[in-house]
N, C-alpha and C positions, 0 to 999 in steps of 0.2 A: 574215296571219302575225304572230307576236309572240314574246316571250321564251320562253313555254311551248312553242311549236312548235319553237323552236330546241333547247331541252333535250331534248325528245322525240326529235328527229332524232339528237342526239348519243348518247342512251341506246340507241336502236335499233342504231346503228353499233357501240357499245361491247359490246353483249350478245354473249357468247361463242358462243352457238348461231348467231346471225346471222353473226358473223365466220367461223365454221367453214363456213357455207354457201358462202362465197365461195371462189373458186379460190385454192389455197394461196399461189401466187406473189404475190398482191395483198394479203395480210394487212398487210404492212409499209406499203404505200401507204394502206390504209384507216386504220391507226393514226396515220399522219402527218396525215391529214385531221381525225381526231378531236382530236389534240393541237393542231392549228392552231385549231380551233373553240374549245377550252377556253382556250387562251392569249388568243385575241381577247376572250372573255367576261370573263376576269380583268382584262384591260387596259382594258375599256370598261364599267365598272359602271353608268354613267349613259346607256348607249346608248338611242336612241329606237326605237320600233316600226319605223320605216323602216330604221334601221341593222340591226336584227335580220333584217328581211325581205331586205335586200340581202345579208347574210352567209349566210343560209339558201340563197338562190339561188346564191351562190358555191360553197357546199359541195355542193349538188346538181349543179352544173356539173362540179365536180371528180370526183364519183362517176359521172357519166354514161358516160364512156368505159370505166371499169372495169366498169360494169353491162353495157355492150355486149359487151365481151370475154368476160365471164362467160356471157352468153347464148349467144354463139357456141360456147363450150366446154361447154355443158350436155350435149350428146351424148357428148363425150369423157369428161366427168366420170362419166356413168352407166356407160360402158364400163369406166372405171377402177375404180369401186366393184364392178362385176361381176367384174372380174379379181381384185381383192383378196379378194372373198368366195370365189371359186373356189379360189384358192390356200389360203385359211384352211381351207376345208372339206376340201380334199385332204390337207393336212398333218394335220388332226385324224383323218381316216379312216385314214391310214397309220400314225400313232402308235398308234391303238387296235388296228389289225390286228397290228402287230409286238409290242405289249405283251401283248395278251389272247389271241392265237391262236397262241402259240408251238408248241403241240402239233400244230395243223393244219399249220403251216409245215413242221415236221419230217416229217409224213406226206407232204406234197407232195414234199419232197426225196427221201425213200425211194422213193416211187412213180416219181419221175423216173429214179432209178438203175435201177429195175426195167425201166422202159420202154426205157432205153438198151440194156440187155442184150438185151431182147426184139427191139428193132429191129436190133441187130447180128446176131443169129441169123437173122432174116428176110432181112437184107441179104446175108448169106453165101449163102443159098438163092436169092435173087432180087435181084440188084444193081439192076436197072433199076427195079423196082417200089418198092423201099424206099430208094433213094438220097435222095429228098427228106426223109424222116424223119430219116435220118442227118445231113443238112445242117442241119436245124432244131435237132437236139440239139447239134451242133457249134457252132452259132451261140450257143446259150445258154451253153455252157461257155466259149466265147471271151469273151463279155461279162462273165461272172463273173471270168474270169481277168484281164481288163483292170482290173477294180475291185480285185482282190487286189494286182496289180502296183502300181497307183497308191498303195495304202495300205501297201505294203511288207510284206504278209503273204506272206513269201517261201516258207514251207513249203507253204501252200495253193496258191500260184502254181505251185510246182514239181510238185505232185501233179496239178493240172489240166492243166498243160502236158504232163506225161507221158501223161495220158489222151488229150489231143488227138493227140499223136504216134502213139500206138498205134492210134487209130481211123483216122488217115490211112494208116497202114501196112496196116491191114485193107482199106481202100478201094483201095489201090494194088496189092497183091499178088494174084496169081492162084493161087499154089501152095497147095493145101489144108493141107499140113502146116505152112507158115509162118503161115497164117491162124489155124489152131487154136492155135499157140503164142502169137500176139499176143492172141487172144481170151482165152486162159487167163490171161495177164498182166493184161489189163484186168479180168477177172472177180475176180482176187485183190485188185487195188487197190480196186475198188468195194465189195468184200465185207469189207474191213477196217474194223471198227467204229471204231477210233481215227482212221483217215483220214476216215471219214464224219462223225464227230462234230466234228473240228477244222474241216472245210470248212463244215459247217452253222453252227457257232457263230461262226466268223469272218465268214461272209457276213451272217448276221443282225446281228452287232455293227456291221458297216460300214453296213448299211442304217439301223439305229437312229441311228447317229451322224449320217448324212447328213440324215435327217428332222429330228432335233433341231437340227442346225445351221441348216437351212432355217427352222425354227420360231423360232429366236433371231433370225435375219435379219428375219423378218416382224415380230417384236415390236419390233425396234430401228429399223425403217424404216416407221413408220405413214404417212409422207407420200410414199412411193415412187410412181413413175409407173406407168401401165398397162403399158408395155413391160417394166418391171422385174419386175412381178408375173408377167406372161406368160412371160418368160424364165426366171424361177426355177421356175415350175411345169413347164415343159418339161424343165428340167435334172433336177428331182427325179423326174419321170415316167420319164425315161431311166434313172435310177439304179434305180428300182423295177421296171423292165420285165423283167429276167431272172427276178425272183421270180414275176411273173404268168405268164411263159412256162413256168416250172417248174410252176406251179399248173395251167395248161392241159394240159401233158404228163401231169401226175398224173391229171387227170380222164380223159384218153384211156386211160391204163393201167388205171385202175379199171374202165372199160368193157370193155377187152380181157380183164382178169382175170375179170370176172364172166361174160362170154360163154364164154371158153375153159374156165374151171373148171367151169361148169355143164355144158358139152358133155362134158368128160372124166369128170366125176363121174357123168353120166348113163350112161356106158359102163362103170359099175361098177369104176372104177379105185380100189382100196382106198387106195393111197398118196395120190392126189390128194384123195380124200374126207377123209382124215385131215388133210391140210394145209388143206383148205377149212374144216374144222371149227375148226382153230386160228385161222384168219383170222376166222371168225365170233366165236370166243371173245375175240379181241383187241378187236373192235368192241364186244362186250358189256362187256368190262372197262373200256373207255374210257367207255362210257355210265354204268356204275355207279360210276365214280371221277372225277367231274368236278373234284374238288378235289385230285387227286393232283399231286405236283410234277412238273416237267418231267423230272427225273432218273428218277422212277418210270416215267413214260411211256416214256422212252428204253429202259429195261430191258425193258419189255414189247415194244417195237418190235424191239429187238435179239434178243429170244428167238426170234422167228419170221422175222427178216429173211433169214437164211441160207436157210431153207426156201422163202421166197418167191422168192429168186433162182433156186434150183434148179427151182422150179415154172415160172418164166418160161422157163427153159432147156428144160424138158420140153415145155411148150406149143409153143414155137417149132419144135421138132424133129418134132412130130407132123404 
C-alpha cells in the first residue's frame, strides 16, 4: 500500500453515492474519518510508504465497526426503502384519483345515497335481513362525520349527524306511521341538491388537503425511518377509507339498479322504462363529453337524481 492507495480510499469514502449507501446515522462518523485522513495527509507531506500503510490500516479499522453495523441493518434498510416506496406510490395514486376522477367520485356519492334509501326501504320490510347493510352505511356516515367534526365543517357535520339520528330512530321505532315520518325526513335531506353538493365538496376538499399534507411531509422527511413511513401510510389509508367504502357501496347499488330495473322494465313498466332510458342517456352524455366541467356534470347528475331516488323507492316496495 502507498500514497495512491490512501487517496483512493479517501475518494471512495468521500463519494456522495457511496456515502448515501451507508446507514444515515453514520454519515457524520464517516465524514470525521475522511477529515482525519485529510488532516493527517496535510500535516505529513513527507510521510513514508510505511506511514501511509499504517494510516490506511487505521482508517480501515475505524470503518470496520461501521461496516458491521451497516451489514446488520441491510435487511432493515431494504424494508425501509420498501416502506418509503409504498407510501410514495400510495400518495401518487390518491392524488391522481382525487384530481382526475372528480366526476367518478361524485357518482360514487350519488349512488351511495341511493343505496342508503334502498336499504332503509328494505330494512323497514325486513329488519333482520337488512340490519347489516344499515350498520355498514351508518359506519361510513359516522367516519365521514368524525372527519368533518375534526376540521370544523360544522354545517356538514350537523347534516350528517341529523341523518345518523334519523336512521337510528328508524331502527328503534316499531310504529309504521313514525317510521314513515322519519323516512320522509331522511328522504328530503338526502334529496336536497344543496345539501348533497356541500357534503360532497367538503368531503373531497378534506381528503385532498390530507393527501397533500402527507405529500409535503414525505418531501420534507427524506430520511424518515421505516416505522414513520408505515405509520403515515396507515394514517392516510384510514382517512381515505370512507371514500373507498362509498365506492364499494356505489358498485353494489349499480348492480342492484341494473338487476331491478331490468326486471321491472321487462314487465313493461312504462314509467321505469322511461327512467331507465334517462339513466342510459346520462351514461351516454358522460361518454360523449369527457372534457365537460365538473359543474356541467353535476347538472346532468342533478337532472335525474330525483328520479333515481324515486326509482329506488319503487324498486324497494315491489
